[in-house]
C-alpha positions in Angstrom: 206.5 56.7 180.8 207.7 59.5 178.6 207.1 63.0 179.7 204.8 63.8 176.7 202.5 60.9 177.6 202.3 62.1 181.2 201.6 65.5 180.2 198.7 64.2 177.9 197.3 62.0 180.6 197.3 65.0 183.0 195.7 67.3 180.4 192.9 64.5 180.0 192.4 64.1 183.7 192.2 68.0 184.0 189.7 68.2 181.3 187.6 65.4 182.9 187.5 67.4 186.2 186.5 70.6 184.4 183.7 68.8 182.6 182.5 67.4 186.0 182.7 70.7 187.6 180.8 72.3 184.6 178.1 69.7 184.9 177.6 70.4 188.7 177.5 74.2 187.8 174.8 73.4 185.2 172.8 71.2 187.8 173.2 74.0 190.4 171.8 76.6 187.9 168.8 74.6 187.1 168.2 73.9 190.8 168.3 77.7 191.3 165.9 78.4 188.5 163.4 75.8 190.1 163.7 77.6 193.3 163.1 81.1 191.8 160.0 79.7 190.2 158.8 78.2 193.5 159.6 81.6 195.2 157.4 83.5 192.6 154.6 80.8 193.0 154.7 81.3 196.8 154.5 85.0 196.5 151.4 84.7 194.1 149.8 82.3 196.6 149.9 84.7 199.6 146.5 85.3 200.9 145.0 82.1 199.6 143.7 79.6 202.1 145.6 76.3 201.7 144.8 73.0 203.2 147.1 71.9 206.0 150.2 70.4 204.8 151.2 66.8 205.7 154.4 66.3 207.6 157.4 65.7 205.4 158.0 62.1 204.5 161.3 60.2 204.6 162.1 60.6 200.9 161.4 64.3 201.1 163.5 64.8 204.1 166.5 62.9 202.5 166.2 65.1 199.3 165.9 68.4 201.2 168.8 67.4 203.4 171.1 66.5 200.5 170.2 69.9 198.9 171.0 71.8 202.0 174.4 70.0 202.1 175.1 71.0 198.5 174.2 74.6 199.1 176.2 74.9 202.2 179.4 73.1 201.1 179.3 73.6 197.3 179.9 69.9 196.9 177.6 67.4 195.4 176.3 64.8 197.8 177.4 61.3 197.1 174.5 59.7 198.8 172.2 59.5 201.7 173.4 57.0 204.1 171.2 57.3 207.2 167.7 58.5 208.1 165.9 58.9 211.3 162.7 60.5 212.5 163.1 62.6 215.6 161.2 65.2 217.8 162.7 68.1 215.8 162.0 66.4 212.4 164.3 64.2 210.2 168.1 63.6 210.9 169.7 62.6 207.7 173.3 61.4 207.2 174.8 62.6 203.9 178.0 61.5 202.4 180.2 64.0 200.5 183.4 63.7 198.7 185.6 66.4 200.0 188.8 65.6 198.2 188.9 63.8 194.8 191.9 61.6 194.1 193.3 59.2 191.7 192.4 56.3 192.1 189.1 57.2 193.4 189.4 54.6 196.2 191.8 57.2 197.8 189.0 59.9 197.8 188.3 61.6 201.1 184.8 61.6 202.1 182.8 63.3 205.0 179.6 62.4 206.7 177.4 65.3 207.4 174.5 65.2 209.8 171.5 67.3 208.8 168.3 67.9 210.7 165.2 69.3 208.7 161.8 70.1 210.3 158.5 69.0 208.8 158.5 71.8 206.5 162.0 71.0 205.1 163.7 73.9 206.8 167.1 73.5 208.1 167.3 73.0 211.9 170.8 71.7 212.4 173.9 71.0 210.3 177.2 69.2 211.4 180.2 67.7 209.6 181.0 64.5 211.3 183.9 62.1 210.6 186.0 62.2 207.6 187.5 59.0 206.1 189.1 57.4 203.1 186.7 55.8 200.6 189.0 52.7 200.4 189.2 52.4 204.2 188.4 48.9 205.6 185.3 48.8 207.9 183.1 51.4 209.4 185.3 52.5 212.3 184.1 55.3 214.5 
């Protein structure tokens, strides 16, 4: 392949990565705006008597755990791969792409184990195994 074509291909790949990064930054900004609004609402609600909250459901725990991983690692979660109710709250397995490669079957992923309590607060956080997306089987 001629050098000019390789350079063009590399430039296009870099542009795509920049666009993906910008999209993640925009999403993070929108999330931070929502959190700021929630904080203001919480401050305004101080002193009011509220009905007792129900414990967090599975979906809420999964969303909250994925958000915690995103905030702690700076990487957008690929997906929730496990969910378990325990004594301390919910333990959620969240998969994250740690290294993007071409082809994407060569990406390096990590499995994070996050525990959130019934209010959605972080109880524990641990990065578990790392593996290649294209790896065969689940291995341990």
